[in-house]
C-alpha positions as CSV (number, residue, x, y, z in Angstrom):
1,M,-7.0,-6.7,26.6
2,V,-3.8,-5.0,24.8
3,H,-2.8,-8.3,23.0
4,L,-6.7,-8.6,22.0
5,L,-6.3,-4.9,20.3
6,L,-3.1,-6.3,18.5
7,A,-4.9,-9.3,17.3
8,V,-7.9,-6.8,15.9
9,I,-5.3,-4.8,14.1
10,Y,-3.6,-7.8,12.5
11,L,-7.1,-8.9,11.4
12,S,-7.6,-5.2,9.8
13,F,-4.4,-5.3,7.8
14,I,-5.4,-8.6,6.4
15,S,-8.9,-6.9,5.6
16,L,-7.3,-3.8,4.0
17,G,-5.4,-6.1,1.5
18,L,-8.7,-8.3,0.6
19,P,-10.2,-5.9,-1.7
20,D,-6.9,-4.1,-3.4
21,S,-6.6,-6.9,-5.8
22,L,-10.1,-7.6,-6.7
23,L,-10.4,-5.5,-9.4
24,G,-7.6,-6.7,-11.7
25,S,-8.5,-10.4,-10.9
26,A,-12.4,-10.0,-11.9
27,W,-11.9,-7.3,-14.7
28,P,-11.7,-10.1,-17.4
29,S,-15.2,-11.4,-16.3
30,M,-16.4,-7.9,-15.7
31,Y,-15.9,-5.8,-19.0
32,P,-17.8,-8.1,-21.3
33,S,-20.6,-8.3,-19.2
34,L,-20.8,-4.7,-18.4
35,Q,-20.3,-4.1,-22.6
36,V,-17.4,-1.5,-21.9
37,P,-13.6,-1.6,-23.3
38,V,-11.1,-3.4,-21.4
39,S,-9.4,0.0,-20.8
40,Y,-12.0,1.2,-18.4
41,A,-10.6,-0.6,-15.5
42,G,-8.3,2.6,-15.3
43,I,-11.3,4.7,-15.1
44,I,-12.7,3.0,-11.8
45,S,-9.0,2.7,-10.3
46,M,-8.3,6.2,-10.7
47,I,-11.9,7.2,-9.0
48,I,-10.7,4.9,-6.0
49,A,-7.3,6.3,-5.9
50,A,-8.4,10.0,-6.0
51,G,-10.8,9.3,-3.1
52,T,-7.9,7.6,-1.2
53,V,-5.9,10.8,-1.7
54,V,-8.7,13.1,-0.5
55,S,-9.2,11.4,2.5
56,S,-5.6,10.5,3.2
57,L,-5.3,14.2,3.2
58,Q,-8.1,14.5,6.0
59,S,-7.1,11.7,8.2
60,D,-5.6,14.4,10.7
61,R,-8.4,16.1,11.0
62,L,-10.8,12.9,11.2
63,T,-8.6,11.0,13.7
64,K,-8.2,13.9,16.1
65,K,-12.0,14.6,16.1
66,L,-13.1,10.7,16.6
67,G,-10.1,8.8,17.5
68,A,-8.3,6.0,15.7
69,G,-10.7,3.2,16.6
70,K,-13.9,5.0,15.1
71,V,-12.1,6.3,12.0
72,T,-11.0,2.6,11.3
73,A,-14.2,1.1,12.1
74,L,-16.3,3.9,10.2
75,S,-14.1,3.5,7.4
76,V,-14.3,-0.2,7.0
77,A,-17.7,0.2,7.3
78,M,-17.8,2.4,4.1
79,T,-15.7,0.0,2.4
80,A,-18.0,-3.0,3.1
81,V,-21.0,-1.0,1.7
82,S,-19.0,0.0,-1.2
83,L,-18.1,-3.6,-2.3
84,F,-21.7,-4.6,-1.6
85,G,-22.6,-1.9,-3.9
86,F,-20.0,-3.5,-6.5
87,S,-22.0,-6.7,-6.0
88,I,-25.0,-5.4,-7.2
89,S,-24.2,-3.4,-9.8
90,S,-25.1,-4.1,-13.4
91,S,-23.6,-1.1,-15.4
92,F,-20.2,0.7,-15.7
93,W,-21.6,4.1,-14.3
94,M,-23.0,2.2,-10.9
95,L,-19.3,0.9,-10.5
96,C,-17.9,4.4,-10.8
97,L,-20.6,5.8,-8.4
98,W,-19.6,3.1,-5.6
99,A,-15.9,3.7,-6.3
100,V,-16.1,6.9,-4.5
101,P,-17.0,5.7,-0.8
102,Y,-14.6,2.9,-1.7
103,G,-11.7,5.1,-2.1
104,L,-12.8,7.8,0.7
105,G,-12.8,4.7,3.1
106,A,-9.9,3.1,2.2
107,G,-7.5,6.4,2.6
108,S,-8.9,7.0,6.2
109,V,-8.4,3.7,7.4
110,D,-4.9,3.2,6.0
111,A,-3.5,6.3,7.6
112,A,-5.2,6.0,10.8
113,L,-4.3,2.7,11.4
114,N,-0.6,3.2,10.2
115,N,-0.3,6.2,12.7
116,Y,-1.7,4.1,15.5
117,V,0.5,1.5,15.2
118,A,3.9,3.7,14.6
119,L,2.8,5.3,18.0
120,H,2.1,2.5,20.1
121,Y,3.9,-0.5,18.7
122,A,7.5,-1.5,18.2
123,S,8.9,-1.5,14.4
124,R,8.3,-5.4,14.2
125,H,4.9,-5.2,14.4
126,M,4.9,-2.8,11.7
127,S,6.5,-5.0,9.1
128,W,4.5,-8.2,10.3
129,L,1.2,-6.0,10.0
130,H,2.1,-4.9,6.2
131,C,3.2,-8.8,5.8
132,M,-0.6,-9.3,6.7
133,W,-1.7,-7.1,4.2
134,G,0.2,-8.8,1.7
135,V,-1.6,-12.1,2.9
136,G,-4.9,-10.6,2.3
137,A,-4.1,-8.9,-1.4
138,S,-3.0,-12.6,-2.0
139,A,-6.3,-14.0,-0.7
140,G,-8.4,-11.9,-2.6
141,P,-7.9,-13.1,-6.0
142,Y,-8.3,-16.7,-4.6
143,I,-11.8,-15.8,-3.3
144,M,-12.7,-14.2,-6.6
145,G,-11.6,-17.2,-8.7
146,Y,-13.6,-19.6,-6.3
147,A,-16.8,-17.4,-7.0
148,L,-16.2,-17.5,-10.6
149,S,-16.1,-21.1,-11.1
150,G,-18.8,-23.4,-11.9
151,D,-21.6,-20.9,-12.5
152,G,-20.7,-18.2,-10.2
153,S,-20.1,-14.5,-11.2
154,W,-17.8,-11.7,-10.2
155,N,-20.7,-10.1,-8.5
156,M,-20.7,-13.1,-6.1
157,G,-16.7,-12.8,-5.4
158,Y,-17.5,-9.1,-4.5
159,R,-20.2,-10.1,-2.0
160,C,-18.2,-12.6,-0.3
161,I,-15.6,-9.9,0.5
162,A,-18.1,-7.3,1.4
163,L,-19.7,-9.9,4.0
164,L,-16.2,-10.4,5.3
165,Q,-15.7,-6.5,5.7
166,A,-19.3,-6.2,7.4
167,A,-18.1,-9.1,10.0
168,L,-14.8,-7.0,10.7
169,T,-16.6,-3.7,10.9
170,A,-18.5,-5.7,13.6
171,I,-15.4,-6.6,15.7
172,L,-14.1,-3.3,15.4
173,F,-17.0,-1.4,17.0
174,L,-17.1,-4.2,20.0
175,S,-13.4,-3.2,20.2
176,L,-13.6,0.4,20.6
177,P,-13.0,0.6,24.4
178,L,-9.7,-1.3,23.6
179,W,-8.2,1.7,21.8
180,K,-8.5,3.9,24.3
181,S,-5.8,2.3,26.2
182,S,-2.3,4.4,25.3
183,T,-0.3,1.9,27.6
184,V,1.1,-0.9,25.4
185,P,3.5,-3.6,26.8
186,G,6.5,-3.8,24.7
187,A,5.6,-0.8,22.6
188,A,8.2,1.7,21.2
189,E,8.5,4.6,23.5
190,E,6.2,7.2,22.7
191,T,4.2,10.4,23.9
192,Q,0.7,10.4,23.7
193,P,-0.2,12.4,20.5
194,S,-2.0,16.0,21.2
195,R,-5.8,16.2,20.3
196,G,-5.5,19.6,19.5
197,K,-6.6,21.2,16.2
198,S,-5.8,19.6,12.9
199,L,-3.1,20.7,10.8
200,S,-4.0,22.3,7.1
201,L,-1.9,21.0,4.0
202,K,0.0,24.3,4.1
203,E,0.9,23.8,7.6
204,I,1.9,20.2,7.2
205,L,4.2,21.3,4.0
206,S,5.9,23.9,6.0
207,I,7.2,21.3,8.5
208,P,11.1,20.7,8.0
209,G,11.2,17.5,6.0
210,A,7.6,16.8,5.3
211,K,8.4,17.5,1.4
212,S,11.2,15.1,1.7
213,V,9.4,12.3,3.3
214,M,6.6,13.1,0.3
215,A,8.9,13.0,-2.2
216,A,10.8,9.5,-0.8
217,F,7.5,8.0,-0.2
218,F,6.4,8.9,-4.0
219,C,9.3,7.4,-5.1
220,Y,9.1,4.0,-3.2
221,C,5.6,3.6,-4.3
222,A,6.6,4.5,-8.0
223,V,9.4,1.7,-7.8
224,E,6.7,-1.0,-6.3
225,S,4.1,-0.1,-8.9
226,T,6.0,0.3,-11.9
227,T,7.7,-3.0,-11.1
228,G,4.8,-4.8,-10.3
229,L,3.0,-3.6,-13.6
230,W,5.8,-3.8,-16.4
231,A,7.9,-6.6,-15.0
232,S,5.9,-9.3,-17.1
233,S,5.6,-7.3,-20.2
234,Y,9.7,-6.5,-20.0
235,L,10.4,-10.1,-19.6
236,T,8.4,-10.8,-22.6
237,L,9.2,-8.1,-25.0
238,H,12.6,-7.4,-24.2
239,R,14.2,-10.7,-22.9
240,G,12.0,-12.8,-25.1
241,L,10.3,-15.3,-22.4
242,D,6.9,-16.7,-23.1
243,A,4.1,-14.9,-21.3
244,E,3.2,-17.6,-19.1
245,T,6.7,-17.7,-17.6
246,A,6.9,-13.9,-17.7
247,A,3.8,-14.0,-15.4
248,G,5.2,-16.3,-12.9
249,Y,8.3,-14.3,-12.7
250,A,6.6,-11.4,-12.1
251,A,4.5,-12.8,-9.3
252,L,8.1,-13.6,-7.4
253,F,8.4,-9.8,-6.8
254,Y,5.2,-9.8,-4.7
255,I,6.0,-12.9,-3.1
256,G,9.7,-11.3,-2.3
257,I,7.8,-8.2,-0.7
258,T,5.5,-10.2,1.5
259,G,7.9,-12.5,2.7
260,G,10.6,-10.1,2.8
261,R,8.3,-7.9,5.4
262,A,8.0,-11.3,7.5
263,V,11.8,-11.5,7.9
264,S,12.2,-7.7,8.1
265,G,10.3,-7.8,11.5
266,F,12.9,-10.3,13.1
267,L,15.7,-8.1,11.6
268,T,14.1,-4.6,13.4
269,L,14.9,-6.4,16.7
270,K,19.0,-5.6,15.7
271,L,18.5,-3.0,13.1
272,N,16.7,0.6,13.6
273,D,14.3,2.2,11.2
274,R,17.0,4.1,9.4
275,Q,19.2,1.0,8.9
276,M,16.3,-1.0,7.6
277,I,15.5,1.6,5.1
278,R,19.2,2.1,3.6
279,L,19.3,-1.9,3.4
280,G,16.0,-2.0,1.5
281,Q,17.3,0.6,-0.9
282,S,20.7,-1.1,-1.2
283,I,19.1,-4.5,-2.0
284,I,16.7,-2.7,-4.3
285,A,19.8,-1.4,-6.1
286,L,21.4,-4.8,-6.7
287,G,18.1,-6.1,-8.1
288,I,18.3,-3.5,-10.8
289,L,22.0,-4.2,-11.6
290,L,21.0,-7.7,-12.1
291,L,18.3,-6.7,-14.8
292,F,20.8,-4.6,-16.3
293,L,23.2,-7.5,-17.0
294,P,22.8,-9.4,-20.1
295,F,22.6,-12.7,-19.0
296,G,19.9,-15.5,-18.8
297,K,16.5,-15.7,-17.5
298,E,17.8,-16.5,-13.7
299,V,19.4,-13.4,-13.6
300,C,16.3,-11.5,-14.2
301,L,14.4,-14.0,-11.5
302,A,17.1,-13.1,-9.3
303,G,16.7,-9.4,-9.8
304,L,13.1,-9.3,-9.4
305,I,12.9,-11.2,-6.3
306,L,15.7,-8.8,-4.8
307,I,13.7,-5.8,-5.9
308,G,10.8,-7.2,-4.1
309,L,12.9,-8.2,-0.9
310,G,14.4,-4.7,-1.1
311,C,11.0,-2.9,-1.2
312,A,10.0,-5.0,2.1
313,P,11.1,-2.8,4.7
314,I,10.8,0.5,3.6
315,Y,7.3,1.4,3.3
316,P,6.5,0.0,6.9
317,C,9.8,1.7,8.3
318,I,9.4,5.0,7.2
319,I,5.7,5.3,8.6
320,H,7.1,3.6,11.8
321,S,9.7,6.3,12.1
322,T,7.3,9.2,11.3
323,P,6.7,10.0,14.9
324,S,10.4,10.0,16.0
325,L,11.3,12.4,13.0
326,F,8.2,14.9,13.4
327,G,6.7,14.3,16.9
328,P,3.7,12.3,17.8
329,E,1.7,15.5,17.8
330,K,2.3,15.9,14.0
331,S,2.5,12.2,12.9
332,Q,-0.8,11.7,11.9
333,A,-0.9,14.8,9.6
334,V,2.5,13.7,8.3
335,I,1.3,10.3,7.8
336,G,-1.8,11.4,6.1
337,V,0.3,13.6,3.2
338,Q,2.7,10.5,2.9
339,M,-0.2,8.1,2.2
340,A,-1.5,11.0,-0.3
341,S,1.8,11.1,-2.2
342,A,2.2,7.2,-2.3
343,Y,-1.0,7.0,-4.2
344,V,-0.3,9.6,-6.5
345,G,3.0,7.9,-7.2
346,S,1.3,4.7,-7.7
347,C,-0.9,6.2,-10.4
348,I,0.9,8.3,-12.3
349,M,4.5,6.6,-12.8
350,P,3.6,3.4,-14.1
351,P,1.4,5.1,-16.9
352,I,4.3,7.7,-17.7
353,F,6.8,4.1,-18.2
354,G,3.8,3.0,-20.4
355,L,4.4,5.9,-22.6
356,I,8.1,5.4,-22.6
357,A,7.7,1.9,-23.7
358,N,5.3,2.6,-26.2
359,H,7.3,5.4,-27.8
360,I,10.9,4.7,-27.1
361,S,11.8,1.1,-25.8
362,I,10.5,-1.0,-23.0
363,A,14.2,-1.8,-22.5
364,L,14.5,1.2,-20.5
365,F,12.6,-0.5,-17.6
366,P,15.8,-0.9,-15.4
367,V,17.0,2.6,-16.3
368,Y,13.7,4.3,-15.3
369,L,13.5,2.0,-12.0
370,A,17.2,3.2,-11.2
371,M,16.4,6.8,-11.8
372,I,13.7,6.8,-9.3
373,L,15.5,4.8,-6.8
374,I,18.3,7.4,-7.1
375,L,15.9,10.1,-6.4
376,M,14.6,8.2,-3.3
377,I,18.0,7.8,-1.7
378,F,18.9,11.3,-2.1
379,M,15.2,12.6,-0.8
380,Y,15.6,10.3,2.1
381,G,19.3,11.6,3.0
382,K,17.7,15.3,2.6
383,L,14.9,14.1,5.2
384,L,17.2,12.9,7.6
385,R,19.3,16.0,7.7
386,E,16.3,18.1,7.7
387,A,15.0,16.1,10.8
388,A,18.2,16.5,12.6
389,N,17.9,20.4,12.5
């Protein structure tokens, strides 16, 4: 039964990734039919992100009241309904309306699942589960592309993903009895979390180390999202690569993350979470250094791959170490604010670099990444000092 639940959780992480890349892949077909400017994709993205931040902050309250299994099932159900809403939308305001429950569902399931895995399973599963998220995020555009081929439409692409999410919702509701088990063979040693009162945001922020882990997570997601968004433009506008080649190079960053998380799962058998995070930060630093060097495109390619590989262990290992740093009874609350700070970092830091690129120079791309990385390293060190006291 325990292994059956783990299979359901792996499936859930694939499902988490499926919708994340849909808007970007479908938008070139969407905005002409909706008769809106291409920039309006940012509005939908911001609405989804805002809902995700709100639900992440409420994850502690919801999980203590309903349990991780019910929160996951209900959140995926909400996401399925929202995606179906996208599929029947014929105007921009309808997409904005459906984006609200979309974001609310995504934040709750992300925080609840990550905390459950951090409490009940070894670090290798956290890395492999986030690798499965990458599989889902990679599969989403292929499903949308298939829907768009021939006489298909973007509505059909969203409908296909909605049906997959609906099937997962049924599986999750059927699996609810499995979530009640707290004894997991091969799991990390843990204590059953308290189902006492949930913590307010003020109470969470007063926990030693909470602000530091939020800042470290903010910086990590800023590095990942900024690299993902601007790497191709940097290679084209500053290094002189053609757009097609640059796009292929930029895609290797995500391949580095997904493949790196598969490898990280095996490395965690020898290294603990702190060592994995430090290793990831060092590899990112090496990748950024290669972007500074005035050599050929092969060096840039190696730099982007290394940044992706370095990013791979940081996100899952910070989450997995949360119960040991803050205690199982506080981990859900802390992971909730970590998720919220992650989404904020992903939302605001890439546009800030866009302003820098527009008004100063896109050549500052590696400088910007280096500054964020230095802050991440400092805040993670501060977290470890505070948690040790």
